C-alpha positions as CSV (number, residue, x, y, z in Angstrom):
1,X,0.0,0.0,0.0
2,X,1.2,3.4,-0.9
3,X,-0.3,6.6,0.6
4,X,0.1,10.0,-0.8
5,X,-1.0,13.2,0.9
6,X,-2.7,15.4,-1.6
7,X,-1.6,18.5,0.2
8,X,1.3,17.7,2.5
9,X,1.6,21.4,3.6
10,X,-2.0,21.1,4.9
11,X,-0.5,19.3,8.0
12,X,0.5,22.7,9.4
13,X,-3.1,23.9,9.0
14,X,-4.4,20.8,10.7
15,X,-2.5,21.8,13.9
16,X,-4.9,24.6,14.4
17,X,-7.8,22.1,14.6
18,X,-6.2,20.0,17.3
19,X,-7.9,20.2,20.7
20,X,-5.9,22.1,23.3
21,X,-6.7,19.8,26.1
22,X,-7.1,16.4,27.6
23,X,-8.2,17.4,31.0
24,X,-7.5,15.0,34.0
25,X,-10.5,14.3,36.2
26,X,-10.4,15.5,39.9
27,X,-13.3,14.5,42.1
28,X,-14.8,16.3,45.1
29,X,-15.6,19.9,45.7
30,X,-12.2,21.6,45.9
31,X,-10.1,24.2,44.1
32,X,-8.6,21.2,42.2
33,X,-12.0,20.2,41.0
34,X,-12.7,23.7,39.9
35,X,-9.4,23.7,38.0
36,X,-10.5,20.5,36.3
37,X,-13.9,21.9,35.4
38,X,-12.3,25.0,33.9
39,X,-9.9,22.9,31.7
40,X,-12.7,20.6,30.7
41,X,-15.2,23.4,29.9
42,X,-12.8,25.6,27.9
43,X,-12.3,28.4,30.3
44,X,-8.8,29.9,30.8
45,X,-9.1,33.3,32.6
46,X,-6.8,34.6,35.3
47,X,-9.3,33.6,38.0
48,X,-9.3,30.0,36.9
49,X,-5.5,29.9,36.7
50,X,-5.3,31.4,40.2
51,X,-7.8,28.8,41.4
52,X,-5.5,26.1,40.1
53,X,-2.5,27.7,41.8
54,X,-4.3,27.7,45.1
55,X,-5.1,24.0,44.7
56,X,-1.5,23.2,43.9
57,X,-0.3,25.1,46.9
58,X,-2.7,23.1,49.2
59,X,-0.5,20.7,51.1
60,X,-3.4,18.3,51.8
61,X,-3.8,17.7,48.0
62,X,-3.0,14.1,47.1
63,X,-0.2,13.4,44.7
64,X,-2.6,12.1,42.1
65,X,-4.8,15.3,42.4
66,X,-1.6,17.5,42.3
67,X,-0.5,15.9,39.1
68,X,-4.0,16.2,37.6
69,X,-4.2,19.9,38.7
70,X,-0.8,20.6,37.2
71,X,-1.9,19.1,33.9
72,X,-5.2,21.0,34.0
73,X,-3.5,24.3,34.8
74,X,-1.1,23.6,32.0
75,X,-4.1,23.4,29.7
76,X,-5.4,26.7,30.9
77,X,-2.0,28.4,30.3
78,X,-1.7,26.9,26.8
79,X,-5.2,27.9,26.0
80,X,-4.4,31.5,27.0
81,X,-1.3,31.4,24.8
82,X,1.3,31.0,27.6
83,X,3.1,28.0,26.3
84,X,6.1,28.3,28.5
85,X,4.1,28.0,31.8
86,X,1.9,25.3,30.3
87,X,4.9,23.2,29.3
88,X,6.5,23.8,32.7
89,X,3.3,22.5,34.4
90,X,3.3,19.4,32.2
91,X,7.0,18.8,33.1
92,X,6.2,19.2,36.8
93,X,3.4,16.7,36.5
94,X,5.7,14.2,34.8
95,X,8.3,14.7,37.5
96,X,5.8,13.6,40.1
97,X,4.3,10.9,38.0
98,X,6.2,9.8,34.9
99,X,3.3,7.6,33.9
100,X,0.6,10.3,33.6
101,X,-0.6,9.8,30.0
102,X,-2.4,13.1,29.6
103,X,0.7,15.1,30.6
104,X,2.5,13.5,27.6
105,X,-0.5,14.1,25.4
106,X,-0.9,17.8,26.4
107,X,2.8,18.4,26.2
108,X,2.9,17.0,22.6
109,X,-0.2,19.0,21.6
110,X,1.2,22.2,23.1
111,X,4.5,21.8,21.2
112,X,2.7,21.0,18.0
113,X,0.5,24.1,18.4
114,X,3.6,26.2,19.1
115,X,4.7,25.2,15.6
116,X,7.3,22.7,16.6
117,X,8.2,20.3,13.9
118,X,7.0,16.7,14.2
119,X,10.4,15.5,15.3
120,X,10.5,14.6,18.9
121,X,6.7,14.6,19.3
122,X,6.1,11.0,18.2
123,X,7.6,9.6,21.5
124,X,5.3,11.9,23.5
125,X,2.2,10.7,21.6
126,X,3.4,7.1,21.8
127,X,3.7,7.4,25.6
128,X,0.2,8.9,25.9
129,X,-1.3,6.0,23.9
130,X,0.8,3.3,25.7
131,X,-0.1,4.6,29.1
132,X,-3.8,4.8,28.4
133,X,-4.8,8.5,27.7
134,X,-8.4,9.4,28.2
135,X,-8.3,10.8,24.6
136,X,-6.8,8.1,22.4
137,X,-8.4,9.6,19.3
138,X,-6.7,12.9,19.9
139,X,-3.4,11.1,20.5
140,X,-3.6,9.2,17.3
141,X,-4.7,12.3,15.4
142,X,-1.8,14.4,16.8
143,X,0.7,11.6,16.1
144,X,-0.7,11.4,12.6
145,X,-0.1,15.1,12.1
146,X,3.4,14.8,13.5
147,X,4.1,11.9,11.1
148,X,2.9,14.0,8.2
149,X,5.2,16.9,9.2
150,X,8.1,14.4,9.3
151,X,7.2,13.1,5.8
152,X,6.0,9.7,6.9
153,X,2.7,9.7,5.0
154,X,1.8,6.0,5.5
155,X,2.1,6.4,9.3
156,X,0.2,9.7,9.1
157,X,-2.7,8.0,7.2
158,X,-2.8,5.1,9.5
159,X,-2.9,7.2,12.7
160,X,-5.5,9.6,11.3
161,X,-7.6,6.6,10.2
162,X,-7.3,5.2,13.7
163,X,-8.4,8.5,15.2
164,X,-11.5,8.4,12.9
165,X,-12.3,4.9,14.0
166,X,-12.0,5.7,17.7
167,X,-14.1,8.9,17.4
168,X,-16.4,8.5,14.4
169,X,-18.4,11.6,15.4
170,X,-15.3,13.8,15.3
171,X,-15.3,15.4,11.9
172,X,-11.6,16.5,11.6
173,X,-10.0,13.1,11.2
174,X,-12.6,11.9,8.7
175,X,-12.3,15.0,6.7
176,X,-8.5,14.8,6.7
177,X,-8.6,11.3,5.4
178,X,-10.0,12.7,2.1
179,X,-6.6,14.4,1.6
180,X,-4.9,11.0,1.1
181,X,-4.8,8.8,-1.9
182,X,-4.3,5.1,-1.2
183,X,-3.0,2.9,-3.9
184,X,-2.6,-0.9,-3.6
185,X,0.7,-2.2,-4.9
């Protein structure tokens, strides 16, 4: 099988369609829960970020909820255009728990959105998938975009197709598949 992207440069435009988040759930009625809800619901104002900071500063917060809150605050930072603080939060989360899949996924998405090339992103998407991200379709889609940016069109097609299978209601992967021409050899 040979795959050809009809518009390889379109991969860069695809980056803008990638979701900004894969929020990590926090239960209860705390500042950490409020931070999660802000990340999940697409809010990213200064008040929400401050709420996350208060949760992180709470010494009674469990390690699991601290990791989740760091990831969620990272989402808020990235959504507001502050990539450096967002990436720093993902790194802090991974320092505490190197197996948090959504820290890897969000880090990869942030780097991709920041116009980083596809190189170096594949292992981050791989880790998110291997460790069981809550958003496997997003991880496959992002990895597909990274593969396309690297010129690996067959892997790009396969990942974008997998994203479409995992989330058939999500229009972006299905639409992007139309850019590829598949020829049997």
